N, CA, C and O atoms as CSV, one atom per row, in Angstrom:
chain,resi,resn,atom,element,x,y,z
A,1,UNK,N,N,0.792,-1.175,-0.002
A,1,UNK,CA,C,0.049,-0.120,0.041
A,1,UNK,C,C,0.843,1.245,-0.069
A,1,UNK,O,O,1.855,1.326,0.628
A,2,UNK,N,N,0.547,2.192,-0.761
A,2,UNK,CA,C,1.311,3.455,-0.988
A,2,UNK,C,C,1.111,4.272,0.379
A,2,UNK,O,O,-0.027,4.446,0.816
A,3,UNK,N,N,2.109,4.712,0.966
A,3,UNK,CA,C,2.069,5.642,2.121
A,3,UNK,C,C,1.951,6.936,1.500
A,3,UNK,O,O,2.696,7.266,0.577
A,4,UNK,N,N,0.943,7.775,2.017
A,4,UNK,CA,C,0.730,9.154,1.838
A,4,UNK,C,C,1.184,10.055,2.869
A,4,UNK,O,O,1.328,9.627,4.014
A,5,UNK,N,N,1.433,11.292,2.574
A,5,UNK,CA,C,1.923,12.116,3.520
A,5,UNK,C,C,0.918,12.658,4.587
A,5,UNK,O,O,1.309,13.318,5.550
A,6,UNK,N,N,-0.258,12.383,4.396
A,6,UNK,CA,C,-1.382,12.523,5.452
A,6,UNK,C,C,-1.744,11.374,6.238
A,6,UNK,O,O,-2.664,11.435,7.054
A,7,UNK,N,N,-1.040,10.276,6.031
A,7,UNK,CA,C,-1.331,9.040,6.593
A,7,UNK,C,C,-1.092,9.158,8.240
A,7,UNK,O,O,-1.716,8.472,9.050
A,8,UNK,N,N,-0.170,10.057,8.563
A,8,UNK,CA,C,0.204,10.058,9.937
A,8,UNK,C,C,-0.421,11.237,10.675
A,8,UNK,O,O,0.012,11.551,11.784
A,9,UNK,N,N,-1.387,11.877,10.123
A,9,UNK,CA,C,-2.165,12.918,10.751
A,9,UNK,C,C,-3.302,12.321,11.623
A,9,UNK,O,O,-4.137,11.649,11.017
A,10,UNK,N,N,-3.435,12.458,12.831
A,10,UNK,CA,C,-4.506,11.807,13.580
A,10,UNK,C,C,-5.848,12.308,13.219
A,10,UNK,O,O,-6.113,13.494,13.021
A,11,UNK,N,N,-6.671,11.325,13.148
A,11,UNK,CA,C,-8.115,11.723,12.810
A,11,UNK,C,C,-8.369,11.979,11.553
A,11,UNK,O,O,-9.474,12.465,11.311
A,12,UNK,N,N,-7.504,11.747,10.512
A,12,UNK,CA,C,-7.563,12.031,9.134
A,12,UNK,C,C,-7.953,10.757,8.280
A,12,UNK,O,O,-7.179,9.820,8.085
A,13,UNK,N,N,-9.287,10.837,7.780
A,13,UNK,CA,C,-9.656,9.723,7.006
A,13,UNK,C,C,-10.077,10.134,5.683
A,13,UNK,O,O,-11.260,10.381,5.445
A,14,UNK,N,N,-9.091,10.226,4.745
A,14,UNK,CA,C,-9.273,10.989,3.552
A,14,UNK,C,C,-9.812,9.885,2.429
A,14,UNK,O,O,-9.324,8.762,2.302
A,15,UNK,N,N,-10.853,10.389,1.682
A,15,UNK,CA,C,-11.412,9.617,0.709
A,15,UNK,C,C,-10.529,9.673,-0.452
A,15,UNK,O,O,-10.560,10.648,-1.203
A,16,UNK,N,N,-9.661,8.582,-0.663
A,16,UNK,CA,C,-8.756,8.740,-1.752
A,16,UNK,C,C,-8.925,7.348,-2.530
A,16,UNK,O,O,-9.822,6.548,-2.266
A,17,UNK,N,N,-7.993,7.166,-3.481
A,17,UNK,CA,C,-8.159,5.967,-4.300
A,17,UNK,C,C,-8.093,4.644,-3.576
A,17,UNK,O,O,-8.560,3.594,-4.019
A,18,UNK,N,N,-7.466,4.792,-2.411
A,18,UNK,CA,C,-7.419,3.535,-1.477
A,18,UNK,C,C,-8.666,3.230,-0.817
A,18,UNK,O,O,-8.985,2.074,-0.542
A,19,UNK,N,N,-9.421,4.297,-0.540
A,19,UNK,CA,C,-10.801,4.037,0.270
A,19,UNK,C,C,-11.880,4.183,-0.555
A,19,UNK,O,O,-12.934,3.698,-0.145
A,20,UNK,N,N,-11.880,4.804,-1.753
A,20,UNK,CA,C,-13.144,5.028,-2.617
A,20,UNK,C,C,-13.894,3.718,-2.890
A,20,UNK,O,O,-15.093,3.530,-2.687
A,21,UNK,N,N,-13.041,2.876,-3.364
A,21,UNK,CA,C,-13.783,1.605,-3.775
A,21,UNK,C,C,-14.603,0.838,-2.499
A,21,UNK,O,O,-15.698,0.307,-2.684
A,22,UNK,N,N,-14.026,0.852,-1.378
A,22,UNK,CA,C,-14.631,0.028,-0.323
A,22,UNK,C,C,-15.857,0.972,0.121
A,22,UNK,O,O,-16.771,0.428,0.739
A,23,UNK,N,N,-15.930,2.179,-0.118
A,23,UNK,CA,C,-16.987,3.005,0.249
A,23,UNK,C,C,-18.085,3.387,-0.722
A,23,UNK,O,O,-19.041,4.112,-0.449
A,24,UNK,N,N,-17.816,2.766,-1.986
A,24,UNK,CA,C,-18.733,3.039,-2.938
A,24,UNK,C,C,-20.097,2.887,-2.722
A,24,UNK,O,O,-20.812,3.874,-2.888
A,25,UNK,N,N,-20.631,1.736,-2.350
A,25,UNK,CA,C,-21.943,1.378,-2.094
A,25,UNK,C,C,-22.579,2.172,-0.826
A,25,UNK,O,O,-23.758,2.526,-0.819
A,26,UNK,N,N,-21.787,2.386,0.119
A,26,UNK,CA,C,-22.087,3.267,1.244
A,26,UNK,C,C,-22.408,4.644,0.822
A,26,UNK,O,O,-23.398,5.250,1.234
A,27,UNK,N,N,-21.492,5.152,-0.063
A,27,UNK,CA,C,-21.706,6.542,-0.406
A,27,UNK,C,C,-22.939,6.725,-1.386
A,27,UNK,O,O,-23.589,7.770,-1.382
A,28,UNK,N,N,-23.227,5.677,-2.214
A,28,UNK,CA,C,-24.361,5.712,-3.049
A,28,UNK,C,C,-25.663,5.714,-2.168
A,28,UNK,O,O,-26.577,6.491,-2.443
A,29,UNK,N,N,-25.748,4.813,-1.070
A,29,UNK,CA,C,-26.843,4.900,-0.262
A,29,UNK,C,C,-26.981,6.154,0.398
A,29,UNK,O,O,-28.101,6.651,0.522
A,30,UNK,N,N,-25.937,6.731,0.846
A,30,UNK,CA,C,-25.993,8.041,1.692
A,30,UNK,C,C,-26.513,9.142,0.687
A,30,UNK,O,O,-27.320,9.971,1.108
A,31,UNK,N,N,-26.107,9.182,-0.555
A,31,UNK,CA,C,-26.510,10.171,-1.592
A,31,UNK,C,C,-27.864,9.985,-1.923
A,31,UNK,O,O,-28.552,10.945,-2.271
A,32,UNK,N,N,-28.402,8.620,-1.835
A,32,UNK,CA,C,-29.835,8.464,-2.298
A,32,UNK,C,C,-30.696,9.209,-1.375
A,32,UNK,O,O,-31.883,9.321,-1.680
A,33,UNK,N,N,-30.214,9.797,-0.160
A,33,UNK,CA,C,-31.077,10.544,0.736
A,33,UNK,C,C,-31.370,11.938,0.312
A,33,UNK,O,O,-32.058,12.736,0.950
A,34,UNK,N,N,-30.760,12.164,-0.868
A,34,UNK,CA,C,-31.020,13.510,-1.596
A,34,UNK,C,C,-32.488,13.500,-2.015
A,34,UNK,O,O,-33.115,14.558,-2.075
A,35,UNK,N,N,-33.022,12.374,-2.294
A,35,UNK,CA,C,-34.354,12.337,-2.935
A,35,UNK,C,C,-35.401,12.132,-1.832
A,35,UNK,O,O,-35.215,11.327,-0.918
A,36,UNK,N,N,-36.548,12.911,-1.946
A,36,UNK,CA,C,-37.529,12.800,-0.784
A,36,UNK,C,C,-38.133,11.444,-0.815
A,36,UNK,O,O,-38.425,10.950,0.275
A,37,UNK,N,N,-38.381,10.722,-1.967
A,37,UNK,CA,C,-39.011,9.306,-1.878
A,37,UNK,C,C,-38.030,8.318,-1.114
A,37,UNK,O,O,-38.422,7.466,-0.316
A,38,UNK,N,N,-36.786,8.526,-1.439
A,38,UNK,CA,C,-35.703,7.658,-0.703
A,38,UNK,C,C,-35.696,7.985,0.790
A,38,UNK,O,O,-35.668,7.051,1.591
A,39,UNK,N,N,-35.718,9.155,1.182
A,39,UNK,CA,C,-35.771,9.515,2.532
A,39,UNK,C,C,-37.037,8.964,3.265
A,39,UNK,O,O,-36.952,8.588,4.434
A,40,UNK,N,N,-38.174,8.920,2.589
A,40,UNK,CA,C,-39.353,8.393,3.145
A,40,UNK,C,C,-39.221,6.899,3.280
A,40,UNK,O,O,-39.660,6.409,4.320
A,41,UNK,N,N,-38.706,6.141,2.424
A,41,UNK,CA,C,-38.522,4.772,2.461
A,41,UNK,C,C,-37.488,4.353,3.555
A,41,UNK,O,O,-37.679,3.389,4.297
A,42,UNK,N,N,-36.402,5.132,3.599
A,42,UNK,CA,C,-35.387,5.012,4.722
A,42,UNK,C,C,-36.032,5.143,6.057
A,42,UNK,O,O,-35.866,4.256,6.894
A,43,UNK,N,N,-36.795,6.245,6.321
A,43,UNK,CA,C,-37.527,6.484,7.502
A,43,UNK,C,C,-38.397,5.462,7.896
A,43,UNK,O,O,-38.499,5.147,9.081
A,44,UNK,N,N,-39.113,4.846,6.891
A,44,UNK,CA,C,-40.059,3.814,7.248
A,44,UNK,C,C,-39.365,2.463,7.781
A,44,UNK,O,O,-39.839,1.753,8.668
A,45,UNK,N,N,-38.305,2.254,7.172
A,45,UNK,CA,C,-37.678,0.828,7.398
A,45,UNK,C,C,-36.117,0.956,7.022
A,45,UNK,O,O,-35.722,0.602,5.911
A,46,UNK,N,N,-35.277,1.462,7.965
A,46,UNK,CA,C,-33.916,1.777,7.766
A,46,UNK,C,C,-33.181,0.552,7.347
A,46,UNK,O,O,-32.392,0.588,6.402
A,47,UNK,N,N,-33.442,-0.638,8.093
A,47,UNK,CA,C,-32.709,-1.910,7.808
A,47,UNK,C,C,-33.075,-2.387,6.443
A,47,UNK,O,O,-32.218,-2.734,5.631
A,48,UNK,N,N,-34.468,-2.402,6.176
A,48,UNK,CA,C,-34.903,-2.894,4.917
A,48,UNK,C,C,-34.378,-1.972,3.716
A,48,UNK,O,O,-34.056,-2.530,2.667
A,49,UNK,N,N,-34.287,-0.647,3.828
A,49,UNK,CA,C,-33.729,0.125,2.909
A,49,UNK,C,C,-32.286,-0.108,2.652
A,49,UNK,O,O,-31.859,-0.072,1.498
A,50,UNK,N,N,-31.458,-0.363,3.736
A,50,UNK,CA,C,-29.967,-0.614,3.528
A,50,UNK,C,C,-29.824,-1.962,2.804
A,50,UNK,O,O,-28.835,-2.203,2.112
A,51,UNK,N,N,-30.835,-2.842,2.975
A,51,UNK,CA,C,-30.675,-4.218,2.260
A,51,UNK,C,C,-30.644,-4.048,0.748
A,51,UNK,O,O,-30.173,-4.946,0.050
A,52,UNK,N,N,-31.094,-3.005,0.253
A,52,UNK,CA,C,-31.000,-2.770,-1.345
A,52,UNK,C,C,-29.676,-2.337,-1.689
A,52,UNK,O,O,-29.448,-2.184,-2.889
A,53,UNK,N,N,-28.754,-2.109,-0.858
A,53,UNK,CA,C,-27.364,-1.610,-1.310
A,53,UNK,C,C,-26.453,-2.716,-0.811
A,53,UNK,O,O,-26.753,-3.427,0.148
A,54,UNK,N,N,-25.372,-2.825,-1.476
A,54,UNK,CA,C,-24.382,-3.880,-1.163
A,54,UNK,C,C,-23.379,-3.331,-0.085
A,54,UNK,O,O,-22.181,-3.178,-0.325
A,55,UNK,N,N,-23.962,-3.052,1.105
A,55,UNK,CA,C,-23.091,-2.655,2.203
A,55,UNK,C,C,-22.453,-3.831,2.956
A,55,UNK,O,O,-23.027,-4.920,2.954
A,56,UNK,N,N,-21.346,-3.665,3.570
A,56,UNK,CA,C,-20.734,-4.655,4.297
A,56,UNK,C,C,-21.594,-4.674,5.698
A,56,UNK,O,O,-22.314,-3.720,5.996
A,57,UNK,N,N,-21.474,-5.736,6.465
A,57,UNK,CA,C,-22.200,-5.644,7.836
A,57,UNK,C,C,-21.637,-4.473,8.630
A,57,UNK,O,O,-22.452,-3.824,9.286
A,58,UNK,N,N,-20.363,-4.114,8.662
A,58,UNK,CA,C,-19.828,-3.002,9.335
A,58,UNK,C,C,-20.475,-1.767,8.809
A,58,UNK,O,O,-20.943,-0.994,9.644
A,59,UNK,N,N,-20.569,-1.476,7.567
A,59,UNK,CA,C,-21.174,-0.251,7.026
A,59,UNK,C,C,-22.576,-0.084,7.511
A,59,UNK,O,O,-22.967,0.960,8.034
A,60,UNK,N,N,-23.350,-1.177,7.318
A,60,UNK,CA,C,-24.777,-1.254,7.589
A,60,UNK,C,C,-24.988,-0.975,9.161
A,60,UNK,O,O,-25.920,-0.258,9.526
A,61,UNK,N,N,-24.103,-1.556,10.076
A,61,UNK,CA,C,-24.282,-1.172,11.397
A,61,UNK,C,C,-23.955,0.167,11.803
A,61,UNK,O,O,-24.534,0.807,12.680
A,62,UNK,N,N,-22.924,0.567,11.058
A,62,UNK,CA,C,-22.486,2.145,11.443
A,62,UNK,C,C,-23.558,3.034,11.021
A,62,UNK,O,O,-23.817,4.016,11.717
A,63,UNK,N,N,-24.223,2.789,9.933
A,63,UNK,CA,C,-25.382,3.633,9.547
A,63,UNK,C,C,-26.577,3.573,10.516
A,63,UNK,O,O,-27.164,4.602,10.851
A,64,UNK,N,N,-26.922,2.371,10.954
A,64,UNK,CA,C,-27.994,2.113,11.819
A,64,UNK,C,C,-27.786,2.710,13.211
A,64,UNK,O,O,-28.696,3.169,13.901
A,65,UNK,N,N,-26.493,2.656,13.555
A,65,UNK,CA,C,-26.142,3.230,14.871
A,65,UNK,C,C,-25.626,4.610,14.911
A,65,UNK,O,O,-25.287,5.140,15.969
A,66,UNK,N,N,-25.564,5.201,13.749
A,66,UNK,CA,C,-25.221,6.611,13.583
A,66,UNK,C,C,-23.670,6.741,14.149
A,66,UNK,O,O,-23.326,7.613,14.947
A,67,UNK,N,N,-22.882,5.831,13.660
A,67,UNK,CA,C,-21.394,5.965,14.003
A,67,UNK,C,C,-20.691,6.591,12.965
A,67,UNK,O,O,-20.054,5.879,12.190
A,68,UNK,N,N,-20.703,7.846,12.819
A,68,UNK,CA,C,-20.066,8.647,11.803
A,68,UNK,C,C,-18.796,8.411,11.499
A,68,UNK,O,O,-18.412,8.228,10.344
A,69,UNK,N,N,-17.993,8.397,12.596
A,69,UNK,CA,C,-16.567,8.243,12.400
A,69,UNK,C,C,-16.330,6.865,11.881
A,69,UNK,O,O,-15.401,6.707,11.089
A,70,UNK,N,N,-17.054,5.866,12.233
A,70,UNK,CA,C,-16.749,4.589,11.559
A,70,UNK,C,C,-17.204,4.616,10.117
A,70,UNK,O,O,-16.572,3.901,9.339
A,71,UNK,N,N,-18.142,5.291,9.677
A,71,UNK,CA,C,-18.596,5.478,8.306
A,71,UNK,C,C,-17.411,6.104,7.544
A,71,UNK,O,O,-17.172,5.730,6.396
A,72,UNK,N,N,-16.736,6.955,8.091
A,72,UNK,CA,C,-15.569,7.566,7.345
A,72,UNK,C,C,-14.416,6.525,7.232
A,72,UNK,O,O,-13.792,6.393,6.179
A,73,UNK,N,N,-14.164,5.826,8.291
A,73,UNK,CA,C,-13.189,4.824,8.319
A,73,UNK,C,C,-13.503,3.607,7.251
A,73,UNK,O,O,-12.605,2.958,6.716
A,74,UNK,N,N,-14.855,3.402,7.028
A,74,UNK,CA,C,-15.207,2.418,6.175
A,74,UNK,C,C,-15.467,3.005,4.738
A,74,UNK,O,O,-16.152,2.346,3.955
A,75,UNK,N,N,-15.011,4.067,4.412
A,75,UNK,CA,C,-15.030,4.638,3.049
A,75,UNK,C,C,-16.093,5.714,2.723
A,75,UNK,O,O,-16.289,6.073,1.562
A,76,UNK,N,N,-16.769,6.215,3.767
A,76,UNK,CA,C,-17.748,7.323,3.419
A,76,UNK,C,C,-17.123,8.550,3.142
A,76,UNK,O,O,-16.046,8.837,3.665
A,77,UNK,N,N,-17.725,9.320,2.341
A,77,UNK,CA,C,-17.338,10.731,2.101
A,77,UNK,C,C,-18.052,11.560,3.248
A,77,UNK,O,O,-19.233,11.350,3.523
A,78,UNK,N,N,-17.316,12.475,3.883
A,78,UNK,CA,C,-17.838,13.067,5.025
A,78,UNK,C,C,-19.116,13.978,4.483
A,78,UNK,O,O,-20.086,14.186,5.212
A,79,UNK,N,N,-19.038,14.416,3.354
A,79,UNK,CA,C,-20.188,15.308,2.813
A,79,UNK,C,C,-21.414,14.569,2.530
A,79,UNK,O,O,-22.535,15.075,2.577
A,80,UNK,N,N,-21.136,13.219,2.201
A,80,UNK,CA,C,-22.262,12.297,2.034
A,80,UNK,C,C,-22.816,11.756,3.406
A,80,UNK,O,O,-24.011,11.500,3.551
A,81,UNK,N,N,-21.952,11.609,4.328
A,81,UNK,CA,C,-22.454,11.244,5.687
A,81,UNK,C,C,-23.335,12.337,6.201
A,81,UNK,O,O,-24.311,12.075,6.905
A,82,UNK,N,N,-22.998,13.607,5.849
A,82,UNK,CA,C,-23.767,14.616,6.404
A,82,UNK,C,C,-25.356,14.437,5.904
A,82,UNK,O,O,-26.276,14.892,6.584
A,83,UNK,N,N,-25.539,13.860,4.882
A,83,UNK,CA,C,-27.009,13.645,4.304
A,83,UNK,C,C,-27.776,12.863,5.448
A,83,UNK,O,O,-28.993,13.012,5.559
A,84,UNK,N,N,-27.087,12.050,6.276
A,84,UNK,CA,C,-27.735,11.251,7.225
A,84,UNK,C,C,-27.999,12.028,8.352
A,84,UNK,O,O,-29.071,11.812,8.918
A,85,UNK,N,N,-27.249,12.898,8.808
A,85,UNK,CA,C,-27.422,13.805,10.018
A,85,UNK,C,C,-28.614,14.767,9.686
A,85,UNK,O,O,-29.472,15.105,10.500
A,86,UNK,N,N,-28.544,15.175,8.326
A,86,UNK,CA,C,-29.668,16.095,7.916
A,86,UNK,C,C,-30.977,15.344,7.881
A,86,UNK,O,O,-32.020,15.873,8.264
A,87,UNK,N,N,-30.921,14.166,7.441
A,87,UNK,CA,C,-32.183,13.278,7.328
A,87,UNK,C,C,-32.776,13.188,8.776
A,87,UNK,O,O,-33.992,13.220,8.963
A,88,UNK,N,N,-31.853,13.072,9.804
A,88,UNK,CA,C,-32.329,12.986,11.168
A,88,UNK,C,C,-32.695,14.338,11.800
A,88,UNK,O,O,-32.955,14.440,12.999
A,89,UNK,N,N,-32.704,15.358,10.952
A,89,UNK,CA,C,-32.915,16.729,11.419
A,89,UNK,C,C,-32.199,17.136,12.540
A,89,UNK,O,O,-32.813,17.694,13.449
A,90,UNK,N,N,-30.937,16.938,12.629
A,90,UNK,CA,C,-30.035,17.192,13.625
A,90,UNK,C,C,-29.011,18.243,13.151
A,90,UNK,O,O,-28.678,18.256,11.966
A,91,UNK,N,N,-28.511,19.107,14.013
A,91,UNK,CA,C,-27.483,20.029,13.569
A,91,UNK,C,C,-26.210,19.367,13.304
A,91,UNK,O,O,-25.925,18.304,13.856
A,92,UNK,N,N,-25.377,19.995,12.421
A,92,UNK,CA,C,-24.089,19.291,12.050
A,92,UNK,C,C,-23.243,18.955,13.308
A,92,UNK,O,O,-22.508,17.967,13.312
A,93,UNK,N,N,-23.352,19.778,14.364
A,93,UNK,CA,C,-22.482,19.616,15.489
A,93,UNK,C,C,-22.777,18.245,16.190
A,93,UNK,O,O,-21.936,17.749,16.939
A,94,UNK,N,N,-23.899,17.676,15.958
A,94,UNK,CA,C,-24.177,16.296,16.507
A,94,UNK,C,C,-23.262,15.369,15.793
A,94,UNK,O,O,-22.632,14.555,16.468
A,95,UNK,N,N,-23.119,15.402,14.527
A,95,UNK,CA,C,-22.180,14.450,13.733
A,95,UNK,C,C,-20.883,14.814,14.238
A,95,UNK,O,O,-20.220,13.857,14.637
A,96,UNK,N,N,-20.310,16.037,14.331
A,96,UNK,CA,C,-19.067,16.305,14.619
A,96,UNK,C,C,-18.676,15.918,15.943
A,96,UNK,O,O,-17.579,15.391,16.129
A,97,UNK,N,N,-19.528,16.147,16.934
A,97,UNK,CA,C,-19.285,15.556,18.237
A,97,UNK,C,C,-19.148,14.024,18.314
A,97,UNK,O,O,-18.348,13.481,19.077
A,98,UNK,N,N,-19.970,13.356,17.485
A,98,UNK,CA,C,-19.897,11.874,17.480
A,98,UNK,C,C,-18.614,11.406,16.752
A,98,UNK,O,O,-18.156,10.271,16.887
A,99,UNK,N,N,-18.083,12.343,15.991
A,99,UNK,CA,C,-16.723,11.989,15.327
A,99,UNK,C,C,-15.569,12.312,16.129
A,99,UNK,O,O,-14.459,11.889,15.805
A,100,UNK,N,N,-15.763,13.107,17.266
A,100,UNK,CA,C,-14.675,13.497,18.026
A,100,UNK,C,C,-14.141,12.378,18.773
A,100,UNK,O,O,-14.880,11.436,19.061
A,101,UNK,N,N,-12.934,12.398,19.109
A,101,UNK,CA,C,-12.321,11.362,19.986
A,101,UNK,C,C,-11.695,12.038,21.267
A,101,UNK,O,O,-10.701,12.743,21.099
A,102,UNK,N,N,-12.201,11.874,22.511
A,102,UNK,CA,C,-13.349,10.975,22.689
A,102,UNK,C,C,-14.741,11.650,22.189
A,102,UNK,O,O,-14.858,12.869,22.062
A,103,UNK,N,N,-15.707,10.789,21.940
A,103,UNK,CA,C,-16.967,11.135,21.585
A,103,UNK,C,C,-17.521,12.289,22.391
A,103,UNK,O,O,-17.267,12.312,23.595
A,104,UNK,N,N,-18.247,13.244,21.856
A,104,UNK,CA,C,-18.801,14.457,22.732
A,104,UNK,C,C,-20.319,14.532,22.366
A,104,UNK,O,O,-20.805,14.088,21.325
A,105,UNK,N,N,-20.923,15.090,23.265
A,105,UNK,CA,C,-22.369,15.461,23.000
A,105,UNK,C,C,-22.393,16.709,22.292
A,105,UNK,O,O,-21.384,17.409,22.205
A,106,UNK,N,N,-23.600,17.053,21.732
A,106,UNK,CA,C,-23.784,18.333,20.987
A,106,UNK,C,C,-23.212,19.511,21.896
A,106,UNK,O,O,-22.361,20.300,21.485
A,107,UNK,N,N,-23.733,19.547,23.101
A,107,UNK,CA,C,-23.399,20.548,24.053
A,107,UNK,C,C,-21.854,20.643,24.253
A,107,UNK,O,O,-21.259,21.716,24.149
A,108,UNK,N,N,-21.255,19.499,24.538
A,108,UNK,CA,C,-19.783,19.518,24.762
A,108,UNK,C,C,-19.057,20.004,23.556
A,108,UNK,O,O,-18.186,20.865,23.680
A,109,UNK,N,N,-19.384,19.474,22.334
A,109,UNK,CA,C,-18.646,19.946,21.172
A,109,UNK,C,C,-18.812,21.390,20.912
A,109,UNK,O,O,-17.867,22.086,20.540
A,110,UNK,N,N,-20.214,21.929,21.136
A,110,UNK,CA,C,-20.203,23.299,20.892
A,110,UNK,C,C,-19.402,24.263,21.933
A,110,UNK,O,O,-18.913,25.357,21.649
A,111,UNK,N,N,-19.378,23.681,23.074
A,111,UNK,CA,C,-18.636,24.511,24.125
A,111,UNK,C,C,-17.081,24.490,23.798
A,111,UNK,O,O,-16.370,25.475,24.001
A,112,UNK,N,N,-16.632,23.353,23.302
A,112,UNK,CA,C,-15.272,23.261,22.908
A,112,UNK,C,C,-14.960,24.227,21.835
A,112,UNK,O,O,-13.919,24.884,21.842
A,113,UNK,N,N,-15.858,24.314,20.915
A,113,UNK,CA,C,-15.597,25.345,19.705
A,113,UNK,C,C,-15.769,26.765,20.193
A,113,UNK,O,O,-15.046,27.639,19.713
A,114,UNK,N,N,-16.565,27.027,21.003
A,114,UNK,CA,C,-16.729,28.378,21.632
A,114,UNK,C,C,-15.454,28.638,22.472
A,114,UNK,O,O,-15.015,29.787,22.531
A,115,UNK,N,N,-14.880,27.689,23.082
A,115,UNK,CA,C,-13.710,27.884,23.837
A,115,UNK,C,C,-12.503,27.999,23.037
A,115,UNK,O,O,-11.443,28.180,23.636
A,116,UNK,N,N,-12.511,27.919,21.771
A,116,UNK,CA,C,-11.308,28.002,21.033
A,116,UNK,C,C,-10.847,26.721,20.275
A,116,UNK,O,O,-9.815,26.726,19.603
A,117,UNK,N,N,-11.640,25.630,20.402
A,117,UNK,CA,C,-11.423,24.371,19.590
A,117,UNK,C,C,-10.434,23.514,20.290
A,117,UNK,O,O,-9.998,23.821,21.399
A,118,UNK,N,N,-10.079,22.448,19.654
A,118,UNK,CA,C,-9.149,21.398,20.129
A,118,UNK,C,C,-7.639,22.024,20.123
A,118,UNK,O,O,-7.222,22.649,19.148
A,119,UNK,N,N,-6.938,21.824,21.177
A,119,UNK,CA,C,-5.529,22.270,21.098
A,119,UNK,C,C,-4.733,21.580,19.986
A,119,UNK,O,O,-5.087,20.444,19.673
A,120,UNK,N,N,-3.722,22.130,19.373
A,120,UNK,CA,C,-3.005,21.459,18.305
A,120,UNK,C,C,-2.004,20.550,18.798
A,120,UNK,O,O,-1.766,19.534,18.146
A,121,UNK,N,N,-1.368,20.798,19.902
A,121,UNK,CA,C,-0.435,19.931,20.461
A,121,UNK,C,C,-0.904,18.381,20.582
A,121,UNK,O,O,-1.880,18.056,21.258
A,122,UNK,N,N,-0.178,17.546,19.922
A,122,UNK,CA,C,-0.461,16.162,19.920
A,122,UNK,C,C,-1.446,15.791,18.900
A,122,UNK,O,O,-1.877,14.638,18.892
A,123,UNK,N,N,-1.883,16.726,17.963
A,123,UNK,CA,C,-2.865,16.396,17.066
A,123,UNK,C,C,-2.262,16.735,15.616
A,123,UNK,O,O,-3.027,16.842,14.658
A,124,UNK,N,N,-0.988,16.890,15.486
A,124,UNK,CA,C,-0.399,17.126,14.199
A,124,UNK,C,C,0.177,15.842,13.449
A,124,UNK,O,O,0.070,15.644,12.238
A,125,UNK,N,N,0.741,15.087,14.275
A,125,UNK,CA,C,1.373,13.821,13.646
A,125,UNK,C,C,1.221,12.649,14.715
A,125,UNK,O,O,1.420,12.837,15.915
A,126,UNK,N,N,0.863,11.463,14.189
A,126,UNK,CA,C,0.858,10.172,14.956
A,126,UNK,C,C,2.245,10.047,15.751
A,126,UNK,O,O,3.313,10.160,15.149
A,127,UNK,N,N,2.193,9.852,16.891
A,127,UNK,CA,C,3.445,9.709,17.606
A,127,UNK,C,C,3.910,10.934,18.437
A,127,UNK,O,O,4.613,10.809,19.440
A,128,UNK,N,N,3.468,12.139,17.953
A,128,UNK,CA,C,3.735,13.333,18.652
A,128,UNK,C,C,3.185,13.312,20.023
A,128,UNK,O,O,2.058,12.885,20.275
A,129,UNK,N,N,3.967,13.761,20.862
A,129,UNK,CA,C,3.395,13.658,22.358
A,129,UNK,C,C,2.788,15.120,22.544
A,129,UNK,O,O,3.350,16.042,21.953
A,130,UNK,N,N,1.743,15.363,23.283
A,130,UNK,CA,C,1.193,16.582,23.737
A,130,UNK,C,C,2.255,17.469,24.291
A,130,UNK,O,O,3.041,17.031,25.132
A,131,UNK,N,N,2.313,18.659,23.870
A,131,UNK,CA,C,3.132,19.679,24.420
A,131,UNK,C,C,4.644,19.599,24.049
A,131,UNK,O,O,5.474,20.333,24.586
A,132,UNK,N,N,4.952,18.692,23.124
A,132,UNK,CA,C,6.471,18.532,22.651
A,132,UNK,C,C,6.953,19.662,21.691
A,132,UNK,O,O,8.149,19.837,21.458
A,133,UNK,N,N,5.933,20.441,21.133
A,133,UNK,CA,C,6.356,21.515,20.298
A,133,UNK,C,C,6.841,21.064,18.937
A,133,UNK,O,O,7.341,21.876,18.158
A,134,UNK,N,N,6.709,19.849,18.653
A,134,UNK,CA,C,7.280,19.295,17.382
A,134,UNK,C,C,6.211,19.458,16.384
A,134,UNK,O,O,5.096,19.009,16.649
A,135,UNK,N,N,6.434,20.063,15.243
A,135,UNK,CA,C,5.413,20.413,14.276
A,135,UNK,C,C,5.457,19.330,13.195
A,135,UNK,O,O,4.881,19.485,12.118
A,136,UNK,N,N,6.155,18.226,13.503
A,136,UNK,CA,C,6.242,17.043,12.537
A,136,UNK,C,C,7.116,17.355,11.407
A,136,UNK,O,O,7.307,16.518,10.525
């Protein structure tokens, strides 16, 4: 597998040539939520709707359990995953909080952002220790 310069940035799940194929069906399902009739079918029977797509068990479970970070790890495009949080009529901060490590509630995520966001130390490169001042 080709190593990319962004592979060692914590929390980075880039939809690139390595992940696009594994997420294809997941992304097609998420994008289907653009259509009102698809949203209605999904709302009526989520598991049944997902059966129409060639999702892996892990992808299906991530959608049903609204595990957004797992969706990204399984090849979802973050913008397509946003279709699901929109379908649920939730503000985007709900998805962002669920993708945070550790997971945060809407209120916790909102307060973190109001307070200036996550500190950069320890979040630039995998292996960097917090406060070491190393920019990678």
